[in-house]
TIDOVEX-282437 format. One record per residue (C-alpha): residue number from 1; residue in one letter; x, y, z. Coordinates in Angstrom, 3 decimals, decimal comma. Example, Ala and Ser with C-alpha at 12.3 -4.5 7.8 and 13.67 -1.06 7.14 Angstrom:
! TIDOVEX-282437
     n   res         c1         c2         c3
     1     A     12,300     -4,500      7,800
     2     S     13,670     -1,060      7,140
END
This chain:
! TIDOVEX-282437
     n   res         c1         c2         c3
     1     M     18,225     13,249     -4,907
     2     N     16,557     10,196     -6,487
     3     G     13,420      8,498     -5,117
     4     L     15,295      5,835     -3,141
     5     S     17,657      8,358     -1,555
     6     A     14,695     10,517     -0,566
     7     V     13,152      7,609      1,323
     8     I     16,364      6,758      3,168
     9     S     16,948     10,380      4,182
    10     K     13,435     10,556      5,640
    11     L     13,855      7,493      7,848
    12     D     15,037      7,466     11,434
    13     E     18,499      5,967     11,915
    14     R     17,080      3,139     14,029
    15     N     14,354      2,266     11,536
    16     P     14,817     -1,313     10,252
    17     L     13,683     -0,318      6,763
    18     E     16,735      1,910      6,240
    19     E     19,257     -0,879      6,734
    20     I     17,322     -3,171      4,408
    21     L     17,024     -0,463      1,757
    22     V     20,771      0,105      1,873
    23     W     21,464     -3,632      1,666
    24     I     19,076     -4,185     -1,272
    25     G     19,814     -0,726     -2,668
    26     E     21,593     -1,848     -5,840
    27     D     18,668     -4,009     -6,853
    28     L     16,217     -1,207     -6,097
    29     K     18,261      1,238     -8,198
    30     K     17,972     -1,248    -11,059
    31     V     14,210     -1,415    -10,442
    32     D     14,005      2,391    -10,737
    33     L     16,013      2,311    -13,979
    34     E     13,715     -0,392    -15,368
    35     F     10,710      1,677    -14,308
    36     R     12,032      4,691    -16,203
    37     K     12,809      2,570    -19,272
    38     N      9,259      1,238    -19,351
    39     L      7,892      4,782    -19,015
    40     R      9,367      5,837    -22,337
    41     S      6,715      7,132    -24,686
    42     K      6,245      9,570    -27,551
    43     V      3,739     11,320    -25,255
    44     P      5,891     13,408    -22,844
    45     I      3,271     13,733    -20,097
    46     I      3,468      9,973    -19,437
    47     S      7,127     10,180    -18,466
    48     A      6,579     13,437    -16,593
    49     I      3,831     12,068    -14,351
    50     G      5,604      8,754    -13,800
    51     E      8,843     10,533    -12,930
    52     H      6,975     12,847    -10,549
    53     L      5,719      9,859     -8,556
    54     L      9,021      8,020     -8,759
    55     L     10,913     10,988     -7,332
    56     S      8,383     11,617     -4,578
    57     G     10,009      8,967     -2,428
    58     G      7,716      5,964     -2,163
    59     K      8,922      3,266      0,193
    60     R      9,206      0,642     -2,591
    61     L      7,786     -1,925     -0,177
    62     R      6,166     -4,059     -2,854
    63     P      9,303     -4,357     -5,036
    64     L     11,326     -4,908     -1,884
    65     L      9,056     -7,744     -0,769
    66     L      9,281     -9,366     -4,200
    67     I     13,087     -9,212     -4,205
    68     L     13,393    -10,572     -0,660
    69     S     10,850    -13,327     -1,331
    70     A     12,669    -14,478     -4,447
    71     R     16,011    -14,516     -2,630
    72     A     14,515    -16,300      0,395
    73     C     13,514    -19,067     -2,003
    74     G     17,034    -19,287     -3,414
    75     Y     16,552    -17,292     -6,630
    76     T     19,813    -16,099     -8,219
    77     G     18,686    -14,751    -11,600
    78     E     17,887    -11,224    -12,800
    79     A     14,192    -11,433    -13,723
    80     H     13,233    -10,208    -10,252
    81     I     14,267     -6,697    -11,338
    82     S     11,750     -6,455    -14,181
    83     M      9,018     -8,131    -12,113
    84     A      9,594     -5,754     -9,203
    85     S      9,403     -2,831    -11,612
    86     L      6,072     -4,070    -12,970
    87     I      4,663     -4,439     -9,463
    88     E      5,640     -0,807     -8,845
    89     F      4,020      0,113    -12,190
    90     I      0,723     -1,321    -10,970
    91     H      1,041      0,395     -7,602
    92     T      1,766      3,724     -9,306
    93     A     -1,268      3,319    -11,560
    94     T     -3,496      2,720     -8,553
    95     L     -2,062      5,789     -6,796
    96     L     -2,972      7,939     -9,788
    97     H     -6,523      6,581     -9,902
    98     D     -6,938      6,730     -6,100
    99     D     -5,880     10,369     -5,936
   100     V     -8,440     11,269     -8,604
   101     V    -11,210      9,421     -6,744
   102     D    -10,145     10,941     -3,402
   103     R     -9,556     14,433     -4,842
   104     A     -6,158     14,319     -3,137
   105     E     -3,962     17,411     -3,056
   106     L     -0,862     15,784     -1,553
   107     R      0,960     12,532     -2,241
   108     R      4,061     11,633     -0,203
   109     G      4,359     15,225      0,977
   110     M      4,387     16,664     -2,555
   111     E      1,705     18,130     -4,781
   112     S     -0,317     15,206     -6,111
   113     A     -0,141     14,457     -9,830
   114     N     -3,837     15,187    -10,343
   115     A     -3,460     18,562     -8,630
   116     K     -0,578     19,360    -10,980
   117     W     -1,742     17,864    -14,295
   118     G     -5,480     17,371    -13,844
   119     N     -7,727     14,364    -13,322
   120     E     -8,152     13,454    -16,969
   121     A     -4,431     13,150    -17,669
   122     C     -3,824     11,127    -14,501
   123     V     -6,589      8,636    -15,245
   124     L     -5,217      8,103    -18,742
   125     V     -1,607      7,779    -17,582
   126     G     -2,793      5,264    -14,968
   127     D     -4,462      3,335    -17,777
   128     F     -1,215      3,461    -19,766
   129     L      0,720      2,011    -16,836
   130     F     -1,743     -0,868    -16,460
   131     T     -1,754     -1,748    -20,158
   132     K      2,033     -1,390    -20,462
   133     C      2,475     -3,675    -17,474
   134     F      0,378     -6,450    -18,964
   135     S      2,028     -6,041    -22,348
   136     L      5,400     -6,616    -20,689
   137     L      4,043     -9,573    -18,719
   138     V      2,881    -11,210    -21,945
   139     E      6,349    -10,678    -23,407
   140     N      7,827    -12,295    -20,298
   141     G      5,847    -15,432    -21,099
   142     N      5,436    -16,743    -17,543
   143     R      1,783    -17,700    -17,455
   144     K      1,751    -18,288    -13,703
   145     I      3,069    -14,805    -12,972
   146     L      0,560    -13,298    -15,393
   147     Q     -2,253    -15,135    -13,617
   148     A     -1,064    -13,992    -10,182
   149     I     -0,873    -10,317    -11,154
   150     S     -4,126    -10,441    -13,151
   151     R     -5,898    -11,861    -10,123
   152     A     -4,454     -9,180     -7,874
   153     T     -5,469     -6,279    -10,137
   154     T     -9,000     -7,674    -10,460
   155     L     -9,293     -7,919     -6,673
   156     M     -7,912     -4,385     -6,286
   157     A    -10,525     -2,954     -8,638
   158     E    -13,287     -4,814     -6,790
   159     G    -12,043     -3,539     -3,437
   160     E    -11,840      0,064     -4,615
   161     L    -15,353     -0,092     -6,057
   162     E    -16,731     -1,695     -2,903
   163     E    -15,130      1,050     -0,814
   164     L    -16,646      3,681     -3,078
   165     I    -20,107      2,106     -2,806
   166     K    -19,806      1,995      0,991
   167     T    -18,890      5,691      1,304
   168     N    -20,728      7,270      4,282
   169     D    -22,214      3,872      5,200
   170     L    -22,094      3,667      8,997
   171     S    -23,528      0,139      8,887
   172     L    -20,214     -1,151      7,511
   173     T    -19,021     -4,045      9,682
   174     E    -15,493     -5,022     10,602
   175     D    -15,785     -8,060      8,314
   176     D    -16,938     -5,816      5,449
   177     Y    -14,007     -3,506      6,076
   178     L    -11,461     -6,336      6,177
   179     S    -12,888     -7,722      2,932
   180     I    -12,326     -4,343      1,257
   181     V     -8,812     -4,002      2,693
   182     T     -7,876     -7,535      1,642
   183     R     -8,748     -6,756     -1,955
   184     K     -7,814     -3,106     -2,426
   185     T     -4,463     -3,157     -0,596
   186     A     -3,305     -6,597      0,509
   187     A     -3,837     -8,317     -2,863
   188     L     -0,883     -6,543     -4,486
   189     F      1,426     -7,217     -1,522
   190     S      0,407    -10,867     -1,773
   191     A      1,045    -10,947     -5,515
   192     A      4,509     -9,424     -4,988
   193     T      5,591    -12,110     -2,520
   194     Q      3,998    -14,893     -4,571
   195     V      5,766    -13,757     -7,756
   196     G      9,066    -13,922     -5,881
   197     A      8,351    -17,559     -5,083
   198     I      7,263    -18,302     -8,653
   199     L     10,486    -16,845    -10,058
   200     A     12,460    -19,192     -7,820
   201     D     10,274    -22,149     -8,809
   202     A      9,734    -22,683     -5,082
   203     P      7,830    -25,700     -3,726
   204     E      4,068    -25,238     -3,512
   205     E      4,212    -25,044      0,295
   206     Q      6,653    -22,127      0,195
   207     E      4,731    -20,320     -2,555
   208     K      1,527    -20,588     -0,506
   209     A      3,368    -19,416      2,621
   210     L      4,654    -16,306      0,833
   211     L      1,264    -15,597     -0,736
   212     D     -0,314    -15,709      2,736
   213     F      2,556    -13,719      4,251
   214     G      1,994    -10,916      1,742
   215     M     -1,749    -10,916      2,380
   216     D     -1,464    -10,630      6,167
   217     F      1,369     -8,085      5,810
   218     G     -0,803     -5,993      3,472
   219     I     -3,855     -6,045      5,741
   220     A     -1,726     -4,881      8,665
   221     F     -0,175     -2,170      6,486
   222     Q     -3,618     -0,740      5,647
   223     L     -4,811     -0,957      9,248
   224     I     -1,832      1,127     10,351
   225     D     -2,420      3,529      7,453
   226     D     -5,999      4,067      8,606
   227     R     -4,782      4,598     12,159
   228     L     -2,182      7,148     11,021
   229     D     -4,900      9,150      9,282
   230     Y     -6,105     10,207     12,719
   231     I     -2,821     10,744     14,553
   232     S      0,071     11,538     12,188
   233     K      1,674     14,846     11,494
   234     E      0,901     15,881      7,931
   235     E      4,566     16,489      7,076
   236     E      5,423     12,937      8,183
   237     F      2,419     11,159      6,687
   238     G      2,840     12,849      3,302
   239     K     -0,847     13,555      2,775
   240     K     -3,578     15,511      4,485
   241     I     -4,639     14,136      7,859
   242     G     -8,320     13,277      8,331
   243     I     -8,875     12,708      4,628
   244     D    -10,682      9,405      5,294
   245     L    -13,266     11,193      7,428
   246     Q    -13,498     13,987      4,873
   247     D    -14,153     11,461      2,106
   248     G    -16,689      9,471      4,112
   249     K    -14,457      6,390      4,341
   250     I    -15,513      4,218      7,243
   251     T    -12,315      2,645      8,524
   252     L    -11,693      0,402     11,519
   253     P    -11,139      3,130     14,162
   254     L    -14,631      4,458     13,374
   255     I    -16,242      1,038     12,980
   256     Y    -15,023     -0,020     16,406
   257     I    -16,157      3,086     18,300
   258     L    -19,564      3,009     16,587
   259     S    -20,099     -0,343     18,293
   260     Q    -19,215      1,232     21,668
   261     C    -20,566      4,776     21,735
   262     T    -23,935      6,259     22,711
   263     P    -26,690      7,069     20,172
   264     E    -25,912     10,776     20,596
   265     E    -22,220     10,186     19,863
   266     S    -23,126      7,993     16,897
   267     E    -25,218     10,846     15,518
   268     L    -22,257     13,213     15,910
   269     I    -20,121     10,806     13,886
   270     R    -22,830     10,521     11,217
   271     R    -22,957     14,298     10,834
   272     A    -19,159     14,448     10,658
   273     V    -18,963     11,786      7,955
   274     E    -21,618     13,550      5,869
   275     S    -20,109     17,041      6,343
   276     D    -18,485     18,740      3,384
   277     P    -16,037     19,970      4,361
   278     V    -15,223     18,477      7,757
   279     T    -14,223     21,338     10,027
   280     Q    -11,236     21,152     12,341
   281     E    -13,600     21,282     15,322
   282     T    -15,598     18,322     13,999
   283     F    -12,439     16,348     13,310
   284     F    -11,266     16,944     16,881
   285     Q    -14,668     15,875     18,230
   286     V    -14,463     12,592     16,347
   287     G    -10,845     12,224     17,422
   288     Y    -11,907     12,658     21,049
   289     L    -14,449      9,826     20,682
   290     I    -11,875      7,593     19,026
   291     E     -9,552      8,226     21,954
   292     K    -12,355      7,802     24,505
   293     Y    -13,324      4,373     23,172
   294     Q     -9,756      3,358     22,266
   295     G    -10,428      2,946     18,552
   296     L     -6,782      3,471     17,675
   297     T     -5,605      0,972     20,267
   298     Y     -8,050     -1,596     18,906
   299     T     -6,877     -0,963     15,342
   300     F     -3,235     -1,301     16,352
   301     Q     -3,915     -4,590     18,142
   302     K     -5,664     -5,973     15,054
   303     A     -2,676     -4,951     12,925
   304     K     -0,363     -6,636     15,423
   305     E     -2,409     -9,855     15,135
   306     Y     -1,987     -9,850     11,352
   307     I      1,744     -9,216     11,627
   308     T      2,037    -12,140     14,043
   309     K      0,242    -14,306     11,481
   310     A      2,448    -12,995      8,675
   311     K      5,657    -13,828     10,530
   312     A      4,357    -17,314     11,352
   313     H      4,218    -18,099      7,612
   314     L      7,993    -17,636      7,459
   315     Q      8,525    -20,822      9,478
   316     H      8,414    -22,679      6,153
   317     F     11,831    -21,215      5,258
   318     P     15,302    -21,939      6,621
   319     Y     17,128    -19,062      8,261
   320     S     18,600    -16,527      5,849
   321     K     19,333    -12,831      5,803
   322     E     16,329    -12,449      3,487
   323     K     13,981    -14,280      5,861
   324     D     15,200    -12,089      8,713
   325     A     14,609     -8,981      6,580
   326     L     11,020    -10,073      5,835
   327     S     10,435    -10,486      9,563
   328     R     11,954     -7,095     10,359
   329     L      9,903     -5,424      7,629
   330     S      6,827     -6,883      9,282
   331     D      7,793     -5,209     12,558
   332     Y      8,422     -1,965     10,674
   333     V      4,797     -1,933      9,495
   334     L      3,693     -1,524     13,108
   335     E      6,300      1,147     13,851
   336     R      5,993      3,317     10,772
   337     R      4,955      6,956     10,925
   338     F      4,468      7,541      7,172
END
């Protein structure tokens, strides 16, 4: 079973992503083939680690958004395949680096690459993916696309570093958190949708609309991800539950309840965040407070606000199957369980 098939088999029949994946499936298969082609190296571990992640069943949301954005702008060429593959290259590189930083043991329900091959190899393969991506972008020769992806990767690095610096920092505000999320996660979604518009040589208004769509979509995606870390089943989510708390990451569910709870409850949260490891009892205590003060409800409502904003950007486009798919993907972000 290839990576795309694994995703489809995991989805509920009524999930809007499945229908879109089947519809765009031929293009996504080409993206996977391009990904594998670009992984070729005289160093076997590069292909092995890349293939491991490719087969683990990622949702391919970023390539999918690029393809749909290009088509929504009227693009009929083939360059969207290579560009979508490069976006997935960058995402894969960040996954490798993130799992090393987070000491992750699972990725998409499988043994993480760093658990299997070690941190050193994964950092270096992540570096290979980044450098290979930019080498291919230079060959492509589209300066505007190169600028868009360069900007996104710079923002992503800044966001990851800011998150690392703010580990265990209970003074983190909602604005601080959203600034981190905008850079570390949403920037690449935004680059994917913008590149689709650039490929189609879309009018400036439409390019800006898709750039903003991707940004709001990406913020909502991360908000839901942070919510799922407290409520998902591990086999659905594909990684250990409660890992944000374990790693001292202060996400919106915690930020919100810290503004609502008593000093004694705040102290309990502080001890939990600084614990190593976080016990199951401590995790449940924090979970109880999040439920008591409706931290997950607040987080979901914020995600819903960003999805509403994202869908509003699509008003700049005439009706098409692609526009409808972008709207339905936005709804899927709120519904997803993994």
